N, C-alpha and C positions, 0 to 999 in steps of 0.2 A: 543774382551768385553764380548763378548755372554757366555763364557767359565768362564768368571770369576763371573758374575752371577749365572751362573747354579751353580758353587763351592761353593760360596756363602749361597744357597738358601739348597744346603746339609749339608753346616755346620750348617746353623740353625735349620735344622730338628736333627741333630745329637744333638747339644745340649739339644735342646726338647727332646725327645728323652731321653737322659740322665740324665738329671735333673729327668724328672716325675721317671726314674727306681729309684735313687736314694730315693726322697721322698718317693716312698712306702716299702722302707725301716725300716720305720719306721713303719711297722708294724708289725716290729720279736719284738721288745720288746714290743709287745700289745699278743703275746702270739701267735703267726705263728712260722711253726718251715719252714725250707725253702726248702723242697716241695711244701709247702703252699702256699709260696710269690713265686717261678717260677710257680705255678698254678693259680697264682692270674695275676701274670702280663703280664702270656702269654694270656689271655683273652683283655687285653687294648690295644686298638689302635696306642694310643700315645704312646705305649713300642718300637713300632716296627720301629720309627720315627728315631728311632738312627743305626738299620741297614741298613734303605735305604740311612740315609744319609751319614754314611760311604760309602755303595757303586755309589752314587751320586758325593763323594770328590774323591774317588780313578779313578773313569771314568773319571774325568776332569785335575785330577791333571797333566798328561804329555801333554792337550792342552793347557796350560794357556802358555801365551805368556814371555819368558824370557828375561829382560834388563839386 
């Protein structure tokens, strides 16, 4: 049961980070190029939630109970 909770925490972090990255794509029509965009999201802590959440999910997926 604890692995399910950890998996859901990882899922929530991945969704939060993914949504943040998608929302920051709105800066590209405002005049930023891809290099500036990647440099910008590199400095935002909420964009790191996507890889952290994916790592947590991958680490716990094999430990989830199968029914």
